[in-house]
C-alpha positions as CSV (number, residue, x, y, z in Angstrom):
1,X,76.0,162.4,122.8
2,X,75.1,162.3,119.1
3,X,77.6,159.6,118.2
4,X,80.0,161.9,116.4
5,X,83.8,161.9,116.8
6,X,85.3,165.4,116.6
7,X,88.8,166.0,115.3
8,X,90.3,169.5,115.9
9,X,93.4,169.8,113.7
10,X,96.4,172.0,114.4
11,X,97.0,172.8,110.8
12,X,100.0,174.9,109.9
13,X,99.5,178.5,111.0
14,X,98.2,177.3,114.4
15,X,99.8,179.0,117.4
16,X,101.6,177.3,120.2
17,X,104.1,175.5,118.1
18,X,106.6,178.3,117.4
19,X,107.1,180.9,114.7
20,X,108.2,178.5,112.0
21,X,104.9,176.6,112.3
22,X,102.9,179.9,112.2
23,X,104.9,181.2,109.2
24,X,104.4,177.9,107.3
25,X,100.9,179.2,106.6
26,X,102.1,182.1,104.6
27,X,100.4,182.0,101.1
28,X,98.9,178.6,102.0
29,X,95.2,179.6,102.5
30,X,93.3,176.9,100.4
31,X,96.7,175.4,99.8
32,X,98.8,173.4,102.3
33,X,96.6,174.6,105.2
34,X,93.7,172.8,103.7
35,X,95.9,169.8,102.8
36,X,96.5,169.4,106.5
37,X,92.8,169.1,107.1
38,X,92.4,166.6,104.3
39,X,95.3,164.6,105.6
40,X,93.8,164.6,109.1
41,X,90.5,163.3,107.6
42,X,92.4,160.6,105.8
43,X,94.1,159.6,109.0
44,X,90.8,159.4,110.9
45,X,89.2,157.3,108.1
46,X,92.2,154.9,107.9
47,X,92.2,154.6,111.7
48,X,88.6,153.6,111.7
49,X,87.5,156.7,113.7
50,X,85.5,158.1,110.8
51,X,83.7,156.9,107.7
52,X,84.9,158.2,104.4
53,X,81.4,159.1,103.2
54,X,80.2,160.5,106.5
55,X,82.6,163.3,107.5
56,X,81.6,166.9,107.9
57,X,83.8,170.1,108.1
58,X,82.6,172.6,110.6
59,X,84.3,175.9,111.7
60,X,84.1,179.6,112.4
61,X,86.0,182.6,111.1
62,X,89.1,181.1,109.3
63,X,87.4,177.7,110.2
64,X,84.3,178.9,108.3
65,X,86.5,179.8,105.3
66,X,88.0,176.2,105.6
67,X,84.5,174.8,105.5
68,X,83.8,176.7,102.3
69,X,87.1,175.7,100.9
70,X,86.2,172.1,101.7
71,X,83.1,172.2,99.5
72,X,84.6,174.2,96.7
73,X,88.3,173.1,96.4
74,X,87.7,169.5,97.4
75,X,84.0,169.1,96.5
76,X,83.7,165.3,97.2
77,X,85.9,165.2,100.3
78,X,83.2,166.0,102.9
79,X,79.6,165.0,103.2
80,X,78.5,168.5,104.2
81,X,79.9,171.7,105.7
82,X,78.9,174.3,108.4
83,X,80.4,177.7,107.9
84,X,80.1,180.3,110.7
85,X,81.2,183.9,109.8
86,X,83.7,182.6,107.2
87,X,85.0,184.8,104.4
88,X,84.0,183.7,100.9
89,X,86.0,186.3,98.9
90,X,89.5,187.2,100.2
91,X,89.6,190.4,98.1
92,X,86.5,191.8,99.8
93,X,87.7,190.5,103.2
94,X,90.8,192.6,103.0
95,X,89.1,195.6,101.5
96,X,86.6,195.7,104.4
97,X,88.9,195.1,107.4
98,X,87.8,197.2,110.4
99,X,89.8,200.4,111.1
100,X,91.3,199.0,114.3
101,X,93.0,196.3,112.2
102,X,95.0,198.9,110.3
103,X,98.3,198.1,112.1
104,X,97.6,194.4,111.3
105,X,97.1,194.9,107.6
106,X,100.8,194.6,106.5
107,X,100.9,191.2,108.2
108,X,97.7,190.1,106.4
109,X,99.1,191.1,103.0
110,X,102.3,189.2,103.8
111,X,100.4,186.0,104.8
112,X,97.9,186.4,101.9
113,X,98.5,189.0,99.2
114,X,97.8,192.7,98.5
115,X,94.4,193.3,96.8
116,X,95.7,196.7,95.6
117,X,98.0,195.0,93.1
118,X,96.9,193.1,90.1
119,X,98.9,190.0,91.0
120,X,97.8,190.1,94.6
121,X,94.1,190.4,93.6
122,X,94.4,187.5,91.1
123,X,96.0,185.3,93.8
124,X,93.4,186.2,96.4
125,X,90.6,185.4,93.9
126,X,92.2,182.1,93.1
127,X,92.1,181.1,96.8
128,X,88.5,182.4,97.3
129,X,85.6,179.9,97.6
130,X,83.4,182.3,95.8
131,X,85.5,181.8,92.7
132,X,84.7,178.1,92.7
133,X,81.1,178.2,93.9
134,X,80.0,176.2,90.9
135,X,82.0,173.2,92.2
136,X,79.7,172.8,95.3
137,X,78.0,169.4,95.4
138,X,77.3,168.8,99.1
139,X,74.9,170.5,101.6
140,X,76.0,173.8,103.1
141,X,74.8,175.6,106.3
142,X,76.0,179.2,106.8
143,X,75.7,181.2,110.0
144,X,76.4,185.0,110.1
145,X,76.1,187.9,112.4
146,X,74.8,191.1,110.7
147,X,77.1,193.3,112.9
148,X,80.3,191.4,112.3
149,X,83.1,194.0,111.9
150,X,85.7,191.5,110.7
151,X,84.0,189.2,108.3
152,X,81.2,191.4,107.2
153,X,77.7,190.1,106.2
154,X,78.6,190.6,102.5
155,X,80.9,187.5,102.8
156,X,78.0,185.3,103.4
157,X,75.5,187.2,101.3
158,X,77.6,187.0,98.1
159,X,78.2,183.2,98.3
160,X,74.5,182.6,99.0
161,X,73.5,184.8,96.1
162,X,76.0,183.0,93.8
163,X,74.7,179.6,94.9
164,X,71.1,180.6,94.4
165,X,71.9,181.9,90.9
166,X,73.2,178.4,90.1
167,X,70.2,176.6,91.8
168,X,72.6,175.1,94.4
169,X,70.8,174.5,97.7
170,X,72.1,176.4,100.7
171,X,70.7,177.2,104.2
172,X,71.6,180.7,105.5
173,X,71.0,181.6,109.1
174,X,71.4,185.3,110.0
175,X,71.4,187.0,113.4
176,X,70.7,190.8,113.3
177,X,72.1,191.4,116.8
178,X,75.3,189.3,116.5
179,X,78.9,190.1,115.4
180,X,81.9,187.8,114.8
181,X,80.3,184.7,116.3
182,X,77.3,184.2,118.4
183,X,77.3,185.6,121.9
184,X,73.8,185.6,123.2
185,X,73.0,182.1,124.8
186,X,69.6,182.1,123.1
187,X,71.2,182.6,119.7
188,X,73.8,179.9,120.3
189,X,71.1,177.5,121.3
190,X,69.1,178.2,118.2
191,X,72.0,177.8,115.9
192,X,73.1,174.5,117.6
193,X,69.6,173.2,117.1
194,X,69.7,174.0,113.3
195,X,73.2,172.6,113.0
196,X,72.2,169.4,114.9
197,X,69.3,168.7,112.5
198,X,71.5,169.6,109.5
199,X,74.3,167.2,110.5
200,X,71.7,164.5,111.2
201,X,70.6,164.7,107.6
202,X,74.1,164.6,106.3
203,X,75.8,162.1,108.6
204,X,72.9,160.0,109.8
205,X,73.2,160.8,113.5
206,X,70.3,161.3,115.9
207,X,68.9,164.7,116.7
208,X,66.4,166.4,119.0
209,X,63.6,168.5,117.3
210,X,64.1,172.2,117.9
211,X,61.0,172.5,120.1
212,X,61.4,175.8,122.0
213,X,65.1,176.1,121.2
214,X,64.4,179.3,119.3
215,X,62.7,181.0,122.2
216,X,64.3,184.5,122.8
217,X,66.6,184.1,119.8
218,X,66.9,186.7,117.0
219,X,67.3,183.9,114.4
220,X,66.3,184.7,110.8
221,X,66.7,182.4,107.8
222,X,66.9,184.4,104.6
223,X,67.4,181.3,102.5
224,X,67.0,177.5,102.6
225,X,64.8,177.0,105.7
226,X,63.1,174.2,103.8
227,X,66.5,172.4,103.4
228,X,66.8,171.5,107.1
229,X,64.2,169.2,108.7
230,X,61.9,171.0,111.1
231,X,63.5,174.4,110.6
232,X,60.6,176.1,108.8
233,X,58.1,174.9,111.4
234,X,60.4,176.0,114.3
235,X,60.6,179.5,112.7
236,X,56.9,179.8,112.5
237,X,56.0,183.4,111.6
238,X,59.7,184.3,111.2
239,X,60.0,182.0,108.2
240,X,60.6,183.9,104.9
């Protein structure tokens, strides 16, 4: 309804295509997994589905990490990015995994690396968007739940802080009552309103002003409310 084409890519590591395809993602975070997204974007552009200068990258969890990688590892590939609960530092991600993920940890270190070893920590940092934050050239919108047990709030806090230290604009939307993703309908509606206006600025599509889309939502914007058209006014007294 806003005139955007949406391409959801089954990059390597996606399930449903057999173990070989899943295992092809081992040690390929910010590597070939990202190449798959860039290749898909090139296909969409060549096919006339997308415009080379008007393509956004939008995702949650690993998809949020991909969005951050898009702006840091390939800083001119995308016009803008929306990151929802995406890790910015793979070392702190693995150091803060929830207790119920303990049986899952050996698989994580196989697919990524072990932060308890020097080599593993160095590799994880080399694939972390936080390590390349100074490369960011395009607009970024971040959404985070304060109660996220998997990708803790520090993952968003630290990249926002790093960007602010370098005077790089960023809009940070934080929900105090959400976890790994947004569950409450009011919160989803409010974030969609922000994302819609953000994408309109980046890609040139139409958008509907927020109006009462924040009603009943717990939305807070610790940083960058002024970067998205109408956001500060919609927040009213909740604006920082």
